[in-house]
C-alpha positions in Angstrom: 23.2 -31.1 -70.8 23.2 -34.9 -70.6 21.0 -37.1 -68.4 22.6 -37.8 -65.1 24.3 -34.4 -64.8 24.2 -33.0 -61.2 23.1 -29.4 -60.8 23.1 -27.2 -57.7 21.3 -24.0 -56.8 21.8 -21.8 -53.8 19.4 -19.2 -52.5 21.0 -16.7 -50.2 17.8 -15.4 -48.7 17.4 -12.8 -46.0 16.3 -15.4 -43.4 17.7 -18.7 -44.7 20.4 -20.0 -47.0 19.2 -23.0 -49.0 21.1 -25.5 -51.2 19.2 -27.8 -53.7 21.1 -30.5 -55.5 19.3 -32.3 -58.3 20.0 -34.7 -61.2 18.9 -34.0 -64.7 16.8 -36.9 -65.9 14.7 -37.0 -69.1 14.2 -33.2 -69.1 13.3 -33.1 -65.4 15.3 -32.5 -62.3 15.2 -35.1 -59.5 16.1 -34.0 -56.0 19.3 -35.5 -54.7 19.8 -33.4 -51.6 18.3 -30.3 -49.9 20.0 -28.3 -47.1 18.7 -25.3 -45.3 20.4 -23.2 -42.6 18.7 -20.3 -40.8 21.3 -17.5 -41.2 19.2 -14.4 -40.5 21.4 -12.3 -42.8 18.6 -9.7 -43.1 18.4 -9.3 -39.3 22.0 -8.1 -39.3 21.3 -5.2 -41.7 21.4 -1.9 -39.9 19.3 1.2 -40.6 22.2 2.6 -42.6 22.2 -0.5 -44.7 25.4 -2.1 -43.4 25.7 -5.8 -42.6 26.9 -6.5 -39.1 30.1 -8.6 -38.6 28.1 -11.2 -36.8 25.6 -11.6 -39.7 28.5 -11.9 -42.2 30.2 -14.5 -40.0 27.0 -16.6 -39.9 26.7 -16.4 -43.7 30.4 -17.3 -44.3 30.2 -20.3 -42.0 27.1 -21.6 -43.8 28.7 -21.1 -47.2 31.9 -22.9 -46.1 29.8 -25.9 -45.3 27.8 -25.7 -48.5 31.1 -25.3 -50.4 32.3 -28.7 -49.1 29.2 -30.3 -50.5 29.9 -28.8 -53.9 33.5 -29.8 -54.3 34.0 -31.4 -57.7 31.1 -29.5 -59.3 31.9 -27.5 -62.5 31.0 -23.8 -62.6 28.3 -24.6 -65.3 26.6 -26.9 -62.8 26.1 -24.3 -60.0 24.0 -21.2 -59.7 24.1 -19.2 -56.5 21.8 -16.2 -56.2 21.4 -13.5 -53.5 18.3 -11.4 -53.0 17.0 -8.3 -51.2 19.4 -8.1 -48.2 22.5 -8.1 -50.5 20.7 -5.9 -52.9 20.4 -3.3 -50.1 23.7 -3.8 -48.2 26.2 -1.1 -48.9 29.0 -3.4 -47.8 27.9 -6.4 -49.8 31.2 -6.5 -51.7 33.0 -7.2 -48.4 30.6 -10.1 -47.7 30.6 -11.4 -51.3 34.4 -11.5 -51.7 34.9 -13.8 -48.7 31.6 -15.7 -49.4 32.7 -16.6 -53.0 36.1 -17.8 -51.8 34.5 -20.1 -49.2 31.8 -21.4 -51.6 34.1 -21.8 -54.5 31.6 -20.4 -57.0 30.3 -17.0 -58.1 27.3 -15.5 -56.3 24.9 -13.4 -58.4 23.0 -10.6 -56.7 19.8 -10.5 -58.7 17.3 -7.7 -59.2 13.8 -8.0 -57.8 12.3 -8.7 -61.3 14.8 -11.5 -61.9 14.1 -13.0 -58.5 10.4 -13.0 -59.4 11.1 -14.6 -62.8 13.1 -17.4 -61.2 10.4 -17.9 -58.5 7.7 -18.3 -61.2 9.9 -20.8 -63.0 10.5 -22.8 -59.8 6.8 -22.9 -58.9 5.3 -23.7 -62.3 7.9 -26.4 -63.2 6.7 -28.4 -60.2 3.0 -28.0 -61.1 1.2 -30.1 -63.8 1.6 -28.6 -67.2 -1.6 -26.5 -67.9 -2.7 -23.4 -69.7 -4.2 -21.9 -66.6 -3.5 -18.3 -65.7 -1.3 -18.4 -62.5 -0.7 -15.8 -59.9 2.3 -16.6 -57.7 3.2 -14.8 -54.5 6.4 -15.3 -52.5 6.9 -13.6 -49.1 10.6 -13.6 -48.5 12.7 -12.1 -45.7 12.9 -8.6 -47.0 10.9 -8.6 -50.2 7.7 -10.0 -51.6 7.3 -11.0 -55.2 4.1 -11.1 -57.2 4.0 -12.8 -60.6 1.3 -13.3 -63.1 1.7 -15.8 -65.9 0.2 -18.5 -68.1 1.6 -22.0 -68.0 5.3 -21.8 -67.7 5.7 -18.2 -69.0 5.6 -15.2 -66.7 3.8 -12.2 -68.1 4.0 -9.5 -65.3 6.5 -9.5 -62.4 6.8 -7.1 -59.5 8.9 -7.0 -56.3 7.9 -5.1 -53.2 10.2 -4.1 -50.3 8.6 -5.9 -47.4 9.2 -9.3 -46.0 8.9 -11.5 -42.9 12.2 -10.5 -41.4 11.8 -6.8 -42.0 8.1 -6.7 -40.8 8.8 -8.8 -37.7 11.7 -6.5 -36.7 9.7 -3.3 -37.4 6.3 -4.2 -35.9 6.9 -7.1 -33.4 10.1 -6.1 -31.6 11.3 -8.8 -29.3 8.6 -11.2 -30.5 5.8 -9.5 -28.7 2.4 -9.6 -30.4 -0.8 -7.7 -29.7 -4.0 -7.3 -31.7 -3.2 -3.6 -32.2 0.4 -4.4 -33.4 -0.9 -7.1 -35.8 -3.5 -4.8 -37.3 -1.0 -2.0 -37.7 1.4 -4.4 -39.5 -1.4 -5.5 -41.9 -2.4 -1.9 -42.7 1.2 -1.0 -43.3 1.8 -4.0 -45.6 -1.4 -3.1 -47.6 0.0 0.4 -48.1 3.2 -0.9 -49.6 1.3 -3.5 -51.7 -1.5 -1.2 -52.8 -0.1 -0.7 -56.3 -0.3 -4.5 -56.8 -4.1 -4.5 -56.8 -3.9 -2.3 -59.9 -1.1 -4.1 -61.6 -2.7 -7.5 -61.0 -6.4 -6.9 -61.6 -8.9 -9.3 -60.1 -10.1 -11.8 -62.7 -6.8 -11.9 -64.5 -5.8 -15.3 -63.0 -7.4 -18.7 -62.5 -5.4 -19.9 -59.5 -3.2 -18.4 -56.8 0.0 -20.1 -55.5 2.1 -19.1 -52.5 5.7 -20.2 -52.3 8.7 -20.2 -49.8 9.0 -20.2 -46.1 6.1 -18.1 -44.8 3.6 -19.9 -47.1 5.1 -23.3 -46.1 4.9 -22.6 -42.4 1.3 -21.3 -42.5 0.2 -24.3 -44.6 1.9 -26.8 -42.4 0.2 -25.4 -39.2 -3.2 -25.3 -40.9 -3.0 -28.8 -42.3 -2.1 -30.3 -38.9 -4.9 -28.3 -37.3 -7.4 -30.0 -39.6 -7.8 -27.4 -42.4 -7.7 -28.5 -46.0 -4.2 -29.9 -46.8 -2.0 -27.8 -49.0 -4.2 -24.7 -48.8 -4.0 -21.4 -47.0 -7.5 -19.9 -46.3 -8.7 -16.6 -44.9 -10.4 -18.5 -42.0 -7.2 -20.3 -41.4 -5.1 -17.1 -41.2 -7.7 -15.6 -38.8 -7.4 -18.8 -36.7 -3.5 -18.5 -36.5 -3.7 -14.8 -35.8 -6.2 -15.3 -32.9 -3.9 -17.8 -31.2 -0.8 -15.7 -31.8 -2.5 -12.6 -30.2 -3.7 -14.8 -27.3 -0.2 -16.1 -26.7 1.2 -12.5 -26.7 4.6 -13.7 -27.8 5.9 -15.8 -30.6 7.8 -18.0 -28.2 4.6 -18.7 -26.2 2.6 -19.9 -29.3 2.1 -23.7 -29.3 1.0 -25.0 -32.7 1.9 -28.2 -34.4 4.0 -27.6 -37.5 5.6 -24.4 -36.2 9.3 -24.9 -36.2 11.6 -22.9 -33.9 13.6 -21.3 -36.7 10.3 -19.8 -38.1 9.1 -18.3 -34.8 11.1 -15.0 -34.9 9.7 -14.1 -38.4 6.2 -15.7 -38.1 4.3 -12.6 -37.1 5.7 -10.4 -39.9 5.1 -13.1 -42.5 1.5 -13.6 -41.2 0.7 -9.9 -41.4 1.9 -9.7 -45.0 -0.1 -12.8 -46.0 -3.2 -11.3 -44.3 -2.6 -8.0 -46.2 -2.4 -9.9 -49.5 -5.7 -11.8 -48.8 -7.5 -8.6 -47.9 -6.0 -6.6 -50.8 -7.0 -9.2 -53.5 -10.0 -10.6 -51.6 -8.8 -14.1 -51.8 -10.7 -16.9 -50.1 -7.9 -19.6 -50.5 -4.4 -20.0 -51.9 -2.6 -23.1 -53.0 0.7 -23.9 -51.3 3.4 -24.2 -54.0 6.2 -26.7 -53.7 8.7 -24.9 -56.0 10.5 -21.7 -55.2 13.5 -19.6 -56.2 16.1 -22.4 -56.0 14.1 -24.7 -58.3 13.9 -21.8 -60.7 17.6 -21.4 -60.6 18.1 -25.1 -61.5 15.8 -24.7 -64.5 17.7 -21.6 -65.5 21.0 -23.6 -65.5 19.5 -26.0 -68.1 18.3 -23.0 -70.2 21.7 -21.3 -70.0 23.3 -24.4 -71.6 21.6 -23.6 -74.9 21.6 -20.3 -76.9 18.1 -21.3 -78.0 16.6 -21.4 -74.5 18.9 -19.0 -72.6 16.6 -16.2 -71.5 19.5 -13.7 -71.6 19.6 -14.2 -75.4 16.0 -13.4 -75.6 16.4 -10.4 -73.4 19.3 -9.0 -75.6 17.1 -9.4 -78.7 14.2 -7.6 -76.9 16.5 -4.7 -75.8 17.8 -4.3 -79.4 14.3 -4.2 -80.8 13.0 -1.9 -78.1 15.8 0.7 -78.6 15.7 0.4 -82.4 19.3 -0.8 -82.8 20.8 -0.9 -86.3 20.9 -4.8 -86.6 23.4 -4.9 -89.4 25.9 -2.6 -87.6 25.4 -4.5 -84.4 26.2 -7.8 -86.2 29.3 -6.2 -87.8 30.7 -5.0 -84.5 29.8 -8.4 -82.8 31.5 -10.5 -85.4 34.6 -8.3 -85.4 34.9 -8.1 -81.6 34.5 -11.8 -81.1 37.1 -12.6 -83.8 39.6 -10.3 -82.2 38.8 -11.8 -78.7 39.4 -15.3 -80.0 43.0 -14.2 -80.9 43.9 -13.0 -77.4 41.8 -15.4 -75.2 43.9 -17.8 -73.3 43.0 -21.5 -73.7 40.2 -21.9 -71.2 36.7 -23.4 -71.6 35.3 -20.4 -69.8 36.3 -18.1 -72.6 33.3 -19.2 -74.6 31.1 -17.6 -71.9 33.2 -14.5 -71.9 33.0 -14.1 -75.6 29.3 -14.5 -75.4 29.1 -11.5 -72.9 31.3 -9.5 -75.2 29.0 -10.4 -78.1 26.0 -9.1 -76.1 27.7 -5.9 -75.3 28.6 -5.4 -79.0 25.0 -6.1 -80.1 23.7 -3.5 -77.6 26.5 -0.9 -78.0 24.2 1.5 -79.8 21.1 1.3 -77.6 21.9 4.8 -76.2 21.6 6.3 -79.6 17.8 5.9 -79.4 17.9 8.6 -76.7 20.5 10.9 -78.2 23.5 10.5 -80.5 25.4 12.9 -78.3 27.1 10.7 -75.6 25.2 7.7 -76.8 27.6 5.4 -75.0 26.7 7.1 -71.7 23.0 6.7 -72.3 23.5 3.1 -73.3 25.5 2.4 -70.1 22.7 4.0 -68.0 20.1 1.8 -69.6 21.9 -1.4 -69.0 22.7 -0.4 -65.4 19.1 0.2 -64.6 16.9 -1.9 -66.9 14.9 -4.9 -65.6 16.6 -7.5 -67.8 15.3 -11.1 -67.4 18.1 -13.7 -66.9 20.8 -11.3 -66.0 22.3 -10.8 -62.6 23.2 -7.3 -61.3 27.0 -7.9 -61.8 26.4 -9.1 -65.3 24.4 -6.0 -66.2 27.1 -3.8 -64.6 29.7 -5.5 -66.7 27.8 -4.9 -69.9 27.2 -1.3 -68.8 30.9 -0.7 -68.3 31.7 -2.2 -71.7 29.2 0.0 -73.5 30.4 3.0 -71.5 34.0 2.3 -72.4 33.4 1.6 -76.1 34.8 5.0 -77.2 36.4 8.1 -75.8 38.7 8.4 -72.8 39.4 5.3 -70.8 39.5 7.1 -67.4 35.8 6.5 -66.9 36.4 2.8 -66.6 39.9 2.8 -65.1 39.0 0.8 -62.0 37.8 -2.1 -64.1 40.9 -2.0 -66.3 42.9 -3.6 -63.6 41.2 -6.9 -64.5 42.9 -8.6 -67.4 39.7 -10.2 -68.8 37.8 -6.9 -68.8 40.8 -5.2 -70.6 40.7 -7.9 -73.3 37.0 -7.5 -73.8 37.1 -3.7 -73.9 40.1 -3.6 -76.2 38.3 -5.9 -78.7 35.0 -4.0 -78.5 36.7 -0.6 -79.0 38.7 -1.9 -81.9 35.6 -3.4 -83.4 33.6 -0.2 -83.1 36.5 1.7 -84.6 37.0 -0.7 -87.5 33.3 -0.6 -88.4 33.1 3.2 -88.3 32.1 3.3 -92.0 29.2 1.0 -91.2 30.6 -1.6 -93.6 32.3 -4.9 -93.1 35.9 -4.2 -92.2 38.8 -6.1 -93.8 39.4 -8.0 -90.5 41.1 -10.9 -92.3 44.1 -8.5 -92.9 44.5 -7.8 -89.2 45.9 -9.9 -86.4 45.7 -9.0 -82.7 48.3 -10.4 -80.3 48.7 -10.2 -76.6 51.7 -10.0 -74.3 50.4 -11.0 -70.8 49.6 -8.1 -68.5 51.2 -5.4 -70.6 50.6 -5.1 -74.3 48.2 -5.7 -77.2 49.8 -5.7 -80.7 47.7 -5.1 -83.8 49.5 -6.1 -87.0 48.1 -5.3 -90.5 49.1 -6.8 -93.8 51.2 -4.6 -96.1 49.2 -1.9 -97.8 46.3 -2.0 -95.4 46.9 1.5 -94.0 47.1 3.0 -97.5 43.8 1.3 -98.4 42.1 2.4 -95.2 43.7 5.7 -94.1 40.8 6.8 -91.9 40.9 3.5 -89.9 44.6 3.8 -89.6 44.4 7.3 -88.3 41.7 6.3 -85.8 43.9 3.4 -84.6 46.7 5.9 -83.9 44.4 7.9 -81.7 43.3 4.6 -80.0 46.9 3.8 -79.2 47.3 7.2 -77.6 44.2 6.6 -75.5 45.6 3.3 -74.1 49.0 4.9 -73.4 47.3 6.6 -70.4 46.3 3.3 -68.9 48.3 0.3 -67.5 48.0 -1.3 -70.9 49.6 -0.5 -74.3 48.4 -0.9 -77.8 51.2 -1.2 -80.3 50.5 -0.9 -84.0 52.2 -2.4 -87.0 50.5 -0.8 -90.0 52.9 -1.1 -93.0 
């Protein structure tokens, strides 16, 4: 990316939606504009994990306004990520379909580990470059992330299912606060976070940083009350807790720095922060300026290069972890991408789509590490459930479907086949796997794949190809029969 490029990141959190617009300048991102709206999406999630119509309407209205700000931005300049509430919501597709139309850009629902990675990137890139061991905590609306790293590189990441919105709703109904309720909420939070004290052992970090809304609100109140600026201390938390209990209700609390939009979730966030202090025996924590959205901006720059794209590193790690045959993976990748280039319509985005096809090809045999029987099913399961840095949940699902559909009957992926792009990707991957069946480089230069929009793929071979490769020709006939049971057709010309 060139200096002066505008970049935008959206964080669709459980409490607030945030939009950060920055300009790339000499390797750094300078803030141009920041918008925040309190949407309370998480407060509209019912016990049976359904978003209420009112919560969805609040989210849609906010994204329509953000969308107006982003008109004229290219898709490569924008990253929108959604976190715990939309990870949980059973009707998230209903919300996302309308949300993406209003925003004008795709929204990635990211896993907890990916959220943690982006938070760490956002926090550390706004800190001085140093080799110190950093522990970063982020109390969100419905999840809390804890990340240990050194410098800019995260080393251990965990996400826990508790946050300021969820804890405020569960333990401080209607905003009422008592000493007993607060203690109960702290004890409950420690029970959820107990594993963290083993994962992140005392002495494994040099400094602790807390990011996002809860940390910012607590730090602001303490600074204005005369405590050390930019710090959260145990004495300070006790001071806020004492005044909150005395007030008896969040609306009755009068403290400088407490904003009205933070009141409904203050008690829950405070209880979780107190639990973290007790669990890790902290005396003080630094307030971090960076957060998830800044991490998403950094990730946009990384994604512009194959060298720094964390997804590329993740694919290499998965291939090594599951002992993939590197030579065969490269054969299938090269063949699939060459075929895809022949059927891709002229569109700059097709470079991204061929990259995802290439990743699926390189990982198509990861299931064989578990068992050669139904290896494609094992591989699909791994990709659907693995914590894969850099990838969103929809991206992993797409790779999973491609790996699942690489061979055998197509009925198992029939719902996805209604999408033209997926049909092209899957056709090219299946043909590549088939043509590389002998685990040798196929004579791909003798084959041409053509595409009749929305109906037919035509594979044409040079004269004599079928006689030279009879097994491949026979497998292609079977492949054509498999596609005949779908809305698509594969026609063969094998003279």
